[in-house]
N, C-alpha and C positions, 0 to 999 in steps of 0.2 A: 890231625888225622882222625877220620871218622871211626866209630866203633863198628867193626865188621861182625856181621851176624849170619849164622847158618839157620835156615828155617826148616823145621821138620813138620811138614804138613802143608798141603796146598789147597785146602778147602776154602770155605767162606772166610774164616778168620785169617787163615794164612794169606789169602789174596789181599785182604784188607791191610794186613801188616806190610806187605810189599808195597802197596800203594802209599801207605803212610810214610814208609821209609824213603820212598822216592821223592817226597816233598820236604825232607829234612836233610840238612848238611851234616849233622852230627852222627848219623848212622848210615850204614850201607849193607844191603843184603848181598852177601857174596855168592850164596847158592841156596836153592830150595829143593827139597826132596819130598815127593809124595809117597809112593809105595816102594820106591827103589832103595838100593843100598845107600847108607850114609857115607860120605867121603871121609877117608882116613889118611889121605896123603898129606904130606907137609904143605904142599901147594894149596890145599883146601882148608888149611887151618884158619879158624876164626876166633874172635875175642870171646864170643858167647853164642850159644844156640838157644832158640825158642822152639819148644815142642807144643804144637797145636794139632797133633795128628789124631791118633786113636788110643783108647785105653790099652788095647792089646800090644801096642808098639812101645809103651813106656819102658818096659823092662829092658828091651834091646837098646833103647836110646840112652838109658842110664848107664848101661855097660859101655856104650860108645863114648859117652862123656868122660867116664873115669879112665878109659884106655887112652883117650886123646888129651886128657887134662883140660877139658873144655867146660867152663861154667855153663849151667843149664837152667833155663826157665821153663817150668812145666805148667802149661795152661790147659792141658787136656784133663778131663774129669772122668770119673767112673773107674779109675784104676785102683789097685790095692796099695793103700798107704803103708802097709807093712814093708814094702820095698825099701823104705827109708828108715826103718827101725835101727839098723846098725850104723856103723861109722860110714860116712860118705867122704870120699877123698877130694871132692871138688865142691865149689859153691853151687848149691841147688836152691832155686826159689820156686816155691809151689804157690800157685795163685789160681783158684777155681774161677776167679773173676778179676779182670784187670782194671776195674773202675775204682778210682779213689772215692767216688761217691758211695759205692757199696761198702768200702772200708769204713766210711763215716757211719753208714746205717748200721753196720755190725756193732760199732761202739754204742750207738744209741739203743740198739736192741738189748744190750747188756744193762744199760741204765733203765730201760723200760721194764726189764725183768725184775730189777730191784724194786721198782715202783709197785709192780704187781704183787711182790712178796709182802709188802706192807699194807695191802688193801684190806679193809675190814670185812669184805665179802669174798666169796669164792670167785676166782678169776679164771677165764679160759685163755689159753695161750695157743697161738697158731702161726704157721708160716706157710705161704703159698708161693708157687713159682709157675710161670707160664712161659713157654718157649715154642719155637717153630716145630712143625710136625716131624722134622728129621732128627731132632735131638734124641739120642738113644737113652741116656741115663736119666732116671727120675727117682727121687728128687734131684735137682741139680746140685752141683758141688757148692754153689753159693747158698742155696736153700739150707743145705746141711750146716754150713758155718753160721748162718743166721739163727738156725734152730739151737745150735750149741751155745751161742752167745745169749740168747733169750733164756734158755734153761739155766745157764750158769748164773745169770743175774737174779733169777727167781729162786735159785737154790733147789732146783728139782732136776730129775733126770730128763733126758731128751725125749723119752717115751711119753712125757706129760705134755709135749708140744704137738698139737695136731699139725700134720704136714700133708699138703696136697699138691699135686702137679697136673698141669694141663699141657698138652702138646698139640697146638693148633696153628694152622695157617703159616704165616711167615714171621711170627712175633720174634723180635730179636732177643728180648729178655725182660721179664717183669717179675719183681719180688715184693711181697708184702709181709710185714710182721704185725701181728694183731694181738692186742690184749683187750679182753672184753669182760665186763662184769654187768650185773643188772642195772648199774647206775651210769656206766659210760663205756665207750669203746675208743681205744686209741690205735691208730694205724700208721705205720711207717711204710712208705711205698717208694720203690725205685724202679724207674722204667728207662731202659736203654732204647734210644730212637735209631741208632745207627751203629754198625759194627766198628766204625772208625774210633768210637769211644774206647773199645777194648784194644784196638790196634795201637793207638798212641800210648795206652797204658802198658801194653806189652813191651813196647820199645823203651819206655821209661824204666820198666823193671829190669830189662836187659842191661841198659847202661848203668843202672845202680848196682847190679850184681858184680860187674867186672871189678876185680880187686878186693872183693869181700873174702873173708876166711872160708875155708872148706866147712861144709855142714849145711844144714837145712835152714833156709830163710823163708819168710812169707812176705806177701805184699803189705802186711801190717807193719813189718819192720821199716819198710820204705814210707808207708803212710804215717807212721809215728812222727817222722821228722816234719811232716807237713800239717798234721792234724793235732799235734800235742797241745797247742794253745786253745783249741776250740772248746774242749770239754773241761777246762780248768776252772778254778773258782771265778765266779763272776763278781763284778763290783756291786756291793750292796746298794739297793735302791734307797735313796734318801726319802724320808717322809716329808711331804710338802708342809711348809710352815703354815700355821693357822693365820687367817686374815687378821690384820690389826683391827682393834676396836674402832667401829665407825666406818670402816672401809666397805666398799661394795663387794658383795659375795660373788 
């Protein structure tokens, strides 16, 4: 049986999620709600819901999820994270960005921060994000998590990380993490080319959340299962043997 999904939000990402679900056998969107009331009847029960609506609607959607005992994936950004400070009676996954690639960049940002902390010269830290002109919150939720990772790695406060945002044209989403000194500049860059990237990630997050314990989860919890081996110890590189005497160099 496919995982049944309730979709809260029918904008750009919501539409992309519906299209992505239609191409998969493992998931099925049972209903989608824009600005209307969220279904609470037994006939409308779903395995999990995905919220990609607006920041103002998150409070009501969390209340609905707890009343109906429905696991909830929150992809909306710009809402008050204090809403999840207390006990949560259902599984909730918070993901400002559904890209596994961004989860990898966040890990690398922490490593890069550690590198900056050991630099012999003063280092400037920065995060930038660029999105389409209709995105309301700035910096983006993803930029905030990258800034936190970079600052954590560097052992500084987030106020030490310069953060800039652009809202132009129809850009899907671009993020950069920058460490710069008088001697070098290192840049991590992630660019999303199509919203289907986030749509497939949202569906993967929803499927992963079903059956998890009540409480707050993140995409990093899911990503840890897939990225654990990437940043582990590497095999030491062996030193090439010196040419034998009389052999050609």
